[in-house]
C-alpha positions as CSV (number, residue, x, y, z in Angstrom):
1,M,151.9,7.2,31.2
2,L,149.1,7.1,28.6
3,P,146.1,9.3,29.0
4,R,143.0,7.4,30.2
5,I,141.2,7.5,26.8
6,L,144.3,6.2,24.9
7,K,144.8,3.5,27.6
8,T,141.3,2.3,27.3
9,Q,141.4,2.3,23.5
10,F,144.8,0.3,23.7
11,N,143.3,-2.2,26.1
12,F,140.3,-2.7,23.9
13,N,142.4,-3.2,20.8
14,A,144.7,-5.7,22.7
15,R,141.7,-7.7,23.7
16,V,140.3,-7.7,20.1
17,S,143.7,-8.6,18.6
18,T,144.2,-11.4,21.2
19,R,140.9,-12.9,20.4
20,L,141.4,-12.8,16.7
21,L,145.0,-14.2,16.9
22,S,144.4,-16.8,19.7
23,S,142.2,-19.0,17.6
24,K,144.2,-22.1,16.8
25,T,142.0,-23.1,13.9
26,G,139.8,-21.0,11.6
27,P,136.0,-21.0,11.7
28,K,134.0,-24.0,10.7
29,I,133.5,-24.0,6.9
30,Y,130.1,-25.0,5.5
31,N,129.5,-26.3,1.9
32,F,126.5,-26.2,-0.3
33,K,125.2,-29.6,0.9
34,E,125.4,-28.6,4.6
35,I,123.6,-25.2,4.0
36,K,121.0,-27.0,2.0
37,Q,120.3,-29.3,5.0
38,I,120.0,-26.2,7.3
39,V,117.7,-24.4,4.9
40,E,115.5,-27.5,4.3
41,N,115.2,-28.4,8.0
42,P,114.8,-25.2,10.0
43,D,113.2,-26.9,13.0
44,Q,116.3,-29.1,13.4
45,N,118.7,-26.2,13.2
46,T,117.4,-23.8,16.0
47,G,120.9,-23.5,17.4
48,R,122.2,-21.9,14.2
49,V,121.6,-18.5,12.6
50,L,122.3,-18.0,8.9
51,V,123.7,-14.4,8.6
52,D,123.5,-12.7,5.3
53,V,126.0,-9.8,5.4
54,R,125.1,-8.3,2.0
55,E,123.7,-4.8,1.7
56,S,120.0,-4.5,1.6
57,N,120.0,-3.5,-2.1
58,E,121.6,-6.8,-3.0
59,L,118.8,-8.8,-1.4
60,S,116.4,-8.2,-4.3
61,S,118.3,-10.7,-6.5
62,Y,117.9,-13.5,-4.0
63,R,117.4,-14.2,-0.3
64,L,118.4,-17.5,1.5
65,P,115.4,-18.8,3.3
66,N,115.6,-18.6,7.1
67,S,118.4,-16.0,7.2
68,I,118.8,-12.7,8.8
69,N,120.3,-9.7,7.1
70,V,123.0,-7.7,9.0
71,P,124.9,-5.7,6.3
72,Y,128.6,-5.8,6.9
73,N,129.7,-2.8,5.0
74,S,127.0,-0.5,6.6
75,F,127.3,-1.9,10.1
76,P,130.6,-3.7,10.5
77,N,130.4,-3.5,14.4
78,A,126.7,-4.7,14.5
79,F,127.6,-7.7,16.6
80,G,129.2,-5.3,19.2
81,F,125.8,-3.5,19.5
82,T,123.9,-3.9,22.7
83,R,120.7,-6.0,22.4
84,D,118.6,-2.8,22.3
85,Q,120.8,-1.1,19.7
86,F,120.6,-4.3,17.6
87,Q,116.9,-4.6,17.9
88,E,116.4,-1.0,17.1
89,Q,118.6,-1.0,14.1
90,F,117.7,-4.4,12.5
91,K,114.2,-4.9,14.0
92,I,115.2,-8.4,15.0
93,T,116.5,-9.9,18.2
94,K,120.3,-10.0,18.4
95,P,121.5,-13.7,18.2
96,E,122.5,-15.2,21.5
97,D,126.3,-15.8,22.2
98,G,125.7,-19.5,22.3
99,K,124.1,-19.8,18.8
100,E,126.2,-20.8,15.9
101,L,126.5,-17.8,13.4
102,V,126.9,-19.0,9.8
103,F,128.1,-16.0,7.7
104,F,127.6,-15.6,4.0
105,C,127.5,-12.9,1.4
106,A,127.8,-12.8,-2.4
107,K,131.2,-14.4,-2.9
108,G,132.5,-15.1,0.7
109,I,134.9,-12.2,1.3
110,R,132.6,-10.0,3.4
111,A,131.4,-13.2,5.2
112,S,134.9,-14.1,6.3
113,N,135.5,-10.5,7.5
114,A,132.2,-10.4,9.3
115,E,132.9,-13.8,11.0
116,K,136.4,-12.5,12.3
117,L,134.8,-9.4,13.6
118,A,131.9,-11.2,15.3
119,R,134.6,-13.4,17.1
120,S,136.3,-10.1,18.3
121,F,133.0,-9.2,19.9
122,G,132.9,-12.5,21.9
123,Y,130.9,-14.8,19.6
124,E,132.9,-18.0,19.8
125,N,130.6,-20.4,17.8
126,T,131.0,-18.9,14.3
127,A,131.2,-20.4,10.8
128,V,131.5,-19.3,7.1
129,Y,129.9,-20.5,3.9
130,P,132.7,-19.3,1.6
131,G,130.9,-20.1,-1.6
132,S,128.0,-17.9,-0.4
133,I,125.1,-16.9,-2.7
134,T,127.2,-17.4,-5.9
135,D,127.8,-21.1,-5.0
136,W,124.2,-21.5,-3.7
137,L,122.6,-20.3,-7.0
138,A,125.2,-22.1,-9.2
139,K,124.3,-25.4,-7.5
140,G,120.5,-25.0,-7.7
141,G,119.9,-23.5,-4.3
142,A,117.2,-21.2,-5.6
143,D,114.9,-24.3,-5.9
144,V,115.5,-25.4,-2.2
145,K,112.7,-24.7,0.1
146,P,112.2,-25.3,3.8
147,K,110.3,-28.6,4.4
148,K,108.5,-27.0,7.4
149,K,108.7,-23.3,8.1
150,N,109.3,-22.5,11.6
151,S,107.9,-19.0,12.2
152,K,110.4,-18.4,15.0
153,M,113.4,-19.2,12.6
154,F,112.1,-17.3,9.5
155,I,112.9,-13.7,9.8
156,D,112.1,-11.3,7.0
157,T,114.0,-8.1,7.5
158,C,113.1,-6.5,4.2
């Protein structure tokens, strides 16, 4: 018989592992053209949240318009926070479970890891932009601007 604490930990890990392994397909993958459409048309993409998982010191080089910053290395379990904890830590509202979370970082590695972890916390509608900021800037993304800024979508967390 396992002590109660170990049993609880085991049950949690089993749930997380099952969620991570039960996905028959991987997350949706976005390319530059699709991300450009999202950035240019924020009013048409209110069901989507662009999640930048780079650290805050990396944001000085470039920020993707209409994105939120939830640093993966500093807060890997952020999407497991309660709504109040998330609000207190990041000064923004935690994305709703039904929204599509599109993760990106500098080169795609942290984005992929953050997406898997978000799924383990119950977010089922997740995606990754594997090219991330490197691809975005290489293809001229720095010149892409929203056609109409929706103040509810644009969140500046700096």
